[in-house]
C-alpha positions in Angstrom: -13.9 56.0 -0.7 -14.8 54.7 2.8 -15.9 51.3 1.4 -12.4 50.2 0.4 -10.9 50.2 3.9 -14.0 48.3 5.1 -13.5 45.6 2.5 -9.9 45.3 3.5 -11.0 44.8 7.1 -13.5 42.2 6.1 -11.1 40.3 3.7 -8.1 40.2 6.0 -9.5 37.6 8.5 -10.6 35.5 5.5 -7.1 35.6 4.0 -5.5 34.8 7.4 -7.8 31.9 7.9 -7.1 30.5 4.4 -3.3 30.8 5.0 -3.7 29.0 8.4 -5.7 26.1 6.9 -2.7 24.1 5.4 -0.7 24.5 8.6 -3.6 23.2 10.7 -4.2 20.4 8.2 -0.6 19.3 8.4 -0.9 19.3 12.2 -4.0 17.1 12.0 -2.4 14.7 9.5 0.5 14.3 11.9 -2.0 13.4 14.6 -3.6 11.0 12.2 -0.3 9.3 11.7 0.3 9.1 15.5 -3.2 7.5 15.9 -2.5 5.0 13.1 0.8 4.1 14.7 -1.0 3.4 18.0 -3.5 1.1 16.1 -6.3 3.6 16.7 -7.6 3.4 13.2 -11.0 5.0 13.7 -9.4 8.0 15.3 -6.8 8.2 12.5 -9.5 8.2 9.9 -11.4 11.0 11.8 -8.3 13.1 12.0 -7.4 12.6 8.4 -10.9 13.5 7.4 -10.5 16.8 9.3 -7.2 17.4 7.6 -8.5 16.8 4.1 -11.5 19.0 4.7 -9.1 21.9 5.5 -6.6 21.0 2.8 -7.7 18.6 0.0 -4.1 18.7 -1.3 -2.7 17.1 1.8 -1.5 13.8 0.3 -0.2 12.5 3.6 -3.6 12.6 5.1 -5.0 10.5 2.3 -2.0 8.1 2.8 -2.6 7.7 6.5 -6.3 7.3 6.1 -5.7 4.7 3.4 -3.5 2.6 5.6 -6.0 2.9 8.4 -8.7 1.5 6.0 -6.3 -1.2 4.9 -5.6 -2.2 8.5 -9.4 -2.7 9.1 -9.8 -4.7 5.9 -11.6 -1.9 3.9 -9.5 -2.4 0.8 -11.7 -0.6 -1.7 -11.7 2.5 0.5 -7.9 2.1 1.0 -7.3 1.9 -2.8 -9.4 5.0 -3.4 -7.5 7.0 -0.8 -4.1 5.7 -2.1 -5.1 6.7 -5.6 -5.9 10.2 -4.3 -2.5 10.5 -2.6 -1.0 9.7 -6.0 -3.1 12.4 -7.6 -2.1 15.2 -5.2 1.2 13.8 -3.9 4.8 13.6 -5.2 5.1 12.1 -8.7 8.5 10.5 -8.2 7.6 8.1 -5.4 6.9 4.5 -6.7 5.6 3.5 -3.3 2.4 5.5 -3.7 1.2 3.7 -6.9 2.3 0.3 -5.4 0.0 0.9 -2.5 -2.9 1.3 -4.8 -1.9 -1.9 -6.6 -1.8 -3.8 -3.4 -5.2 -2.7 -2.3 -6.8 -3.2 -5.7 -5.6 -6.8 -5.6 -7.0 -7.4 -2.2 -10.3 -5.8 -3.4 -10.4 -8.4 -6.2 -9.6 -5.9 -9.0 -6.7 -7.7 -10.6 -6.4 -5.9 -13.9 -6.5 -2.5 -12.1 -3.9 -3.9 -9.7 -1.6 -4.7 -12.6 -2.1 -1.3 -14.1 -1.2 0.5 -10.9 1.9 -1.8 -10.4 2.9 -0.8 -13.9 2.6 2.9 -13.0 4.9 2.2 -10.0 7.4 0.5 -12.2 7.3 3.3 -14.7 8.9 5.4 -12.0 11.4 2.8 -10.8 11.7 -0.3 -13.0 13.5 -2.2 -10.2 11.0 -1.3 -7.4 10.9 -4.7 -5.6 7.5 -4.2 -3.9 5.7 -3.5 -7.2 7.4 -6.4 -8.9 6.4 -8.7 -6.0 2.8 -7.3 -6.2 2.7 -8.1 -10.0 3.8 -11.6 -9.1 0.9 -12.2 -6.7 -1.6 -10.8 -9.1 -0.3 -13.1 -11.9 -0.4 -16.0 -9.4 -4.1 -15.3 -8.6 -4.8 -15.2 -12.4 -3.1 -18.6 -12.8 -0.3 -17.1 -14.9 2.5 -18.9 -13.1 5.3 -18.2 -15.5 4.7 -14.5 -15.4 4.4 -14.7 -11.6 7.8 -16.5 -11.4 9.4 -13.9 -13.6 8.0 -11.1 -11.4 9.2 -12.7 -8.2 12.7 -13.4 -9.6 13.0 -9.8 -10.8 11.9 -8.6 -7.3 14.6 -10.7 -5.6 17.2 -9.5 -8.1 16.3 -6.0 -6.9 16.0 -6.9 -3.2 17.1 -10.3 -2.1 15.6 -9.8 1.3 11.9 -9.6 0.2 10.4 -12.4 2.2 7.1 -12.0 0.3 8.9 -12.6 -3.0 10.5 -15.8 -1.7 7.1 -16.9 -0.5 5.6 -16.1 -3.8 8.2 -18.2 -5.6 7.4 -21.0 -3.1 3.7 -20.9 -4.0 4.5 -20.9 -7.8 6.9 -23.9 -7.5 4.4 -25.7 -5.3 1.6 -25.2 -7.9 4.0 -26.4 -10.6 4.7 -29.6 -8.6 8.3 -28.8 -7.8 8.3 -29.6 -4.1 12.1 -29.2 -3.7 12.2 -25.6 -4.9 9.0 -24.8 -3.1 10.5 -26.0 0.1 13.7 -24.0 -0.5 12.0 -20.7 -1.2 9.6 -21.3 1.8 12.7 -21.7 4.0 14.2 -18.5 2.6 10.9 -16.7 3.3 10.6 -17.9 6.9 14.3 -17.2 7.6 13.6 -13.5 6.6 10.2 -13.4 8.3 9.4 -16.3 10.7 5.8 -15.1 10.9 4.6 -15.0 7.3 1.6 -12.8 8.5 4.0 -10.2 9.7 5.9 -9.2 6.5 6.3 -5.5 6.7 4.8 -3.3 4.0 4.7 0.2 5.6 5.2 1.5 9.1 3.6 -1.4 10.9 1.3 -2.4 8.1 1.7 -6.1 7.2 1.2 -7.7 3.8 -2.3 -9.1 3.5 -3.1 -12.0 1.2 -6.1 -12.8 -1.0 -8.3 -15.9 -0.4 -6.5 -17.8 -3.1 -3.1 -16.9 -1.8 -4.1 -17.8 1.8 -5.3 -21.2 0.6 -2.1 -21.8 -1.2 0.0 -20.7 1.8 -2.0 -23.0 4.1 -1.5 -26.0 1.7 2.3 -25.2 1.5 2.9 -24.8 5.2 0.5 -27.6 6.4 2.5 -30.3 8.2 2.9 -33.4 6.0 1.6 -36.6 7.4 
């Protein structure tokens, strides 16, 4: 009979510790976000690591760690963390799956990027970021008509997406339509004078693949 109270004494601290873990994890993930916002990416990753260790279901910690990896050019790691945030996070947010698509594209995994963009659009068929991402992947694959269709759909959903205007400029330039390319480039630069500073998420800027960078350089190079 005396064993039962003893077990209760032993188990109570364990239960209290388990209950405190999510609260401490949330605190750490908040600190990870603050570190990310201050461009302290290594610190943000360390804090997110600690949060995830305490609570593997803390999708925000995966999200902040992913963007920290993204900001340091570690796109495969970023894609993996974004995919985990989709797995344990809210199922109604198209932004999470889009984030995987973006990083998969930058990691050179175009087919997987298209699949993840499709998952984003299954949640919201007019989500402009995912439509724009599909456009860039199709551009990299040389599928210019599909890319144009994606960019136009993105702009129909959100006319102020500078990266969609830029994508259209790249498509038209590749097709040899200098007039329309120039027009869409002007629209893009009006919305975002610095094409390397198109916002994706809380300070994170759109990055471009090598093929996209080369096309942008050719498009924006001063004509002799």
